[in-house]
C-alpha positions in Angstrom: 15.7 -7.7 18.6 13.6 -4.5 18.8 12.4 -5.3 22.6 13.4 -2.0 23.8 12.4 -0.1 20.7 9.7 2.0 22.6 11.3 2.1 26.3 9.7 0.8 29.0 6.8 2.6 28.4 4.5 1.5 25.3 0.9 1.6 24.6 -1.0 -1.7 23.0 -0.6 -0.1 19.9 3.1 0.2 19.8 3.4 -3.4 21.4 1.2 -4.6 18.4 3.2 -2.5 15.9 6.7 -3.6 17.4 5.1 -7.6 17.0 4.0 -6.9 13.5 7.8 -5.5 12.8 9.4 -8.3 14.1 7.3 -10.9 12.1 7.9 -8.8 8.9 11.9 -9.3 9.9 12.0 -12.8 10.4 10.1 -13.5 7.3 12.3 -10.8 5.4 15.6 -12.9 6.9 14.1 -16.1 5.7 13.4 -14.5 2.3 17.1 -13.2 2.0 18.6 -16.6 3.2 16.8 -18.6 0.8 18.7 -20.8 -1.5 17.6 -20.5 -4.9 19.3 -21.3 -8.4 20.5 -18.0 -8.4 21.8 -17.9 -4.8 24.8 -15.5 -5.5 26.0 -12.0 -4.1 24.1 -10.0 -6.2 20.8 -11.7 -5.6 21.6 -11.0 -1.9 22.2 -7.6 -2.3 18.5 -7.2 -4.4 16.4 -9.3 -2.0 17.9 -6.8 0.9 16.9 -3.5 -1.2 13.6 -4.5 -2.1 12.9 -6.3 1.1 14.1 -3.1 3.1 11.8 -1.1 0.7 8.7 -3.4 1.7 9.3 -3.7 5.4 6.7 -1.5 6.5 4.3 -2.6 3.9 5.0 -6.4 5.4 4.1 -5.2 8.9 1.0 -3.1 7.9 -0.5 -6.1 6.4 0.4 -8.6 9.2 -1.5 -5.9 11.4 -4.2 -5.9 9.4 -4.2 -9.7 9.4 -4.7 -9.9 13.0 -7.5 -7.8 13.7 
């Protein structure tokens, strides 16, 4: 999805960040699409809003865990 974000020339740090963000996006997709007892439009909107606010922190955590 984000393979060409930095173009064709990117540093190792940029590649690591890109992979962490992609992993965070996959987690976000799974979280938002998960069925719960409260699976309705307002749940989806709430999930999307909060996931969007925390995607950077989640990517930071993933990167830190891989160090």
